[in-house]
N, C-alpha and C positions, 0 to 999 in steps of 0.2 A: 618447546613448539608453541606456536600463535595458534589461538584456536578462533572458532568465528562460527556463526549458525547460519542456515541458508535459508528463505524466504520464497518460496515460487509466490506467481502473483499473474494468475493462470487466465484471466481475463480482460479486465477494465470497463472500461466505459465508451472507450473510443475506434480501439481495435474492432476489425471486422470484417467478415469471410470472404469480401471483396480483395482483400486484403493478405488474408490467408484463411483457407479454406480448411484449415486445422482447428481452428478456435471453437474451444465447446461457449455452444450456446442453451442447452436444456438442464437441467438440474441435472440429472442421471450422466451427461458429458463433463458438464463441471466437477462434481462428484469423483467424476474416474480419472480426472486430469489431474485434481487433489491428490488422487489414493496412487498414482503412480506416481507425481510426483516425491509421494513422501517416499516410497520404493525406492528410487532414484538418488533420493537423497535429502531434501528438503525435510525441516524441523518446522514450519510454519507454513501454511497456504492462506493466502491474502484474496478474499473473494469477494469480484460484485456477483449480480446477477442480471439477468436477461428475458424480455418476455421471450419465451418461446416460438411465440406465433409470428410477433414484428421484430426479434430480433434486437429491441432497443434494451438501451438501461434499464431496469426496473427497480423502483423500492418496494415490492410486495414481499412482507413477511412471510407467507407461505411458501414460496421459492427460494429463501434463505432457509428455511427451516426445514425443507427437504432436502437440497444440499447437506447445513450441515449432519441430519439424520442419516443422510446414506456415508457418510465419512467418521460417524462415530460406529456404524453397523459395523464396519470392518477395522476402522482402527481409532483408537481412544486415547494415545500416545498423540498423535498427531496435533499440533498449536494450531485452532484456528484464528484468525484474524477478520473479520469482516469489516468491511467499508462503511464509513457515515458522510461518503463527501458528497452525496446525491445530496440535494437541496439548496444550494447555496449560487444558483445562478442565475443572473438576472441580460434579460437581452429585451434594451432600450426601443422602445416602438420609433420607430425614422422619424415619423411629424410631430411626436411628442416625447421626447426621451423623458418625460416623466411616469410616466402611462407603461406598464411591462408589456412587453412582446412575445409571442407565442413559444420561445424559447424559453424563457422564463420561469423556474422552477424552485422560486425560492418559497425554504419551508422554515417554520418555528423552530427552534431545536428540538424541543418532544418530540416534534413529529420524525426528525432523519436521524435519530435513537431509538426509535420505538421496540425497532426486528432486534437493536441489543440487547434491550430492556427484556423482551420475550423469550428469544433466545439464551442469552450470556454466555456470547460464546469468551476466550481463551483472551483476545485482545481485540479491539475497535480501533480506526482510523479515528487521528484527531486533525482534521485542517487549518491551520493559523492562519493561510493564504488569501490573500485580497489582489485581486488581481486580471487582471488583460486575460481570457484566457480562449481564444480562437477571435471569433464576432463578438463576442460578450464579456460577461467580467462577472470572474467568484467573487463573493463577499462575502469575506465570516470577520463579524464584529468581537468586539471584546464580550458584551455581555453573552452572546450567541457561545465563544468559543468558552466560557465562564461554567456557562449551562447546560453546557454538553459533556464537560468534564468533570461536574459536580452527577449529572445522570448516569454517564458510564461509570464512573470507580465506583457509584452507590447502589451497583447492580453487579457488583465483584469482579468489573472488566476491567481488564491495563489498558487504556488508550495507549494508542501509536500517535506519536506525535508528527506529525507532515508539514516539512518544512521546505517553500518554492523560491527561498529567496532570503537574504540577508535580514530583509525585516521583519521574517518570521521568528529568526532567531530572538531578535531583538524582544519582538511580541512573549516569547515561550521567558527568556530572562524575566519579562516582568512578571507572568505568571508565578516564575518561583519566589521571586522578591513576596509573592501573594497567600506564599503556601499552597498553593490550589491540586497542588498533586500529590498523592498519597509516597508513591516510592520515587527514587531516582527514574530521570524520564525517559521514557526509551522512543528515540529520536530516527526519523528517517529524511537523510539530505536527497532531493527529489534534486537531477538535476536535467536536461535536455526540452522541457515544456518552454516550448517558444514565450521569451518575453521574462522569465525565471531564472534559476540558476541554470549555466551553462556548463555542460561536463567538461571536464578537463582535472590534472592533477593539481592547480593551483586551486580552484574550487575546492575541493575537498580539502585541504589542509585550509584554505582562510575560511571554512563553512566548520569543521572541526573544534578550530579554536575559538570560535565564538561559543563554544555549545557549554554549559551547564558544566563542572568537573566531572559530575558523577553521573553524567548521559552513558547510556549505555545508545549506539548507534548503529546507525546502519546508511554508505551511500551511494547509489545506482542511480545509472544511467539510461535514458531511451534512446531508439534507433539504432545506429551503429555503432553507438559506442557503448552499446548495455555489458557487454562480453570486457572490451579495457576496463572500467570502472569498475567490474567485479574482482579485476586484480588490484586495482587503485585503493581501493577499499582497504582488502584485506591489509593493503601495506601502509596502509594509513593508520592503522590499530582498531577499521572496524568491521561490520561486518556487510552479508551480503545479500543480494533480491535478484531474480532473474525470474522470466517468463512472459507468457504472451501480451499480458499488458503494458508489455514494455517495449517488446522487439518482433521484428515478423520475422529477420532471418535466422538460418542456423551459422549459417557461413556464408562470406562472396556466393552471392549467386543459389542459395539453397535454403528454401522457405521451412522453418522449421513444422517438421512433422509432427511435432509434442511437442507439451509442456517437461515431460520427462526427457526426451532427449535435449532442453535446454540447460536442466537441474542436471545429467550426466557431465556435458560441456564444462558447465562452472565449476562441477565435484573438479573434472580432473586440472584446469587451471587452480584449484587450488594444493591440488594435492602438488602440482609439480612446482608451487610456491613453498610447499614444506607446512602448509597449514593445516592444524587437526580438526576435522567437521564434529561441530556439535551433533549429535541425536537429540530428540525433543523430549530425552528424559533430563540428558545435563540440561539443557535450554529450560525446563521447564524450573527445572532447581534455579539456577541464573535469575533467572526472569520474576521468579517467585510467584509462578500460578499455582 
């Protein structure tokens, strides 16, 4: 029987309560959603945090620490994956593009992983993309990527490498040639972000075939194709991801009432496909956590 693990991405940077009023915002809500997702079948939770007052994305280490502490108080097995995606955005001023505009949040790599160094989760994301993102651009240079990889691994945390287009996989292969990673790469193929990989069976196979042979990978889609890509990823030999970071709807016309409900649906898909869903203990063994 084929096997796979499931990651629940609980809120992200861009989902809003205007899209789905059930989105968790406070550390207590985020932790509760993570625990419920674990009960529903997720072995890994991917965590962003928000400012509870403004509901905007935050990099406050104290907020991350509260979420992690609340999870660990109830569940010591669940694998925690913290984002490092914030800190790479550049918004060129309209009158002088060489001057940073108000949405810019470019940070030194050390600042982008400070919460990871202090909290030491199991996994932390490492974005390789430089791309148009909305009306701005995301910038991840090779020196910054190398430094973040060094710091994350130095803290005993496993990087999860985020791949938004084929050029990102070329960067990954360059880093592999440089022996940048201590273990076989743990990768996410991100599909559905505008101007990046489009979600389709062809994309999954194309991206999979470009990965290093040793890679452990997940392919996931956003929006309406989030659940179809659950099936496509496992059919192609990968793992799966679902959650309110990636999609608003549970089914046509039905907003997701919770992250747990999305995980439950993904588990039903895997069960119908005859896939053995791995629990956190087995995933920890597989990933060497």
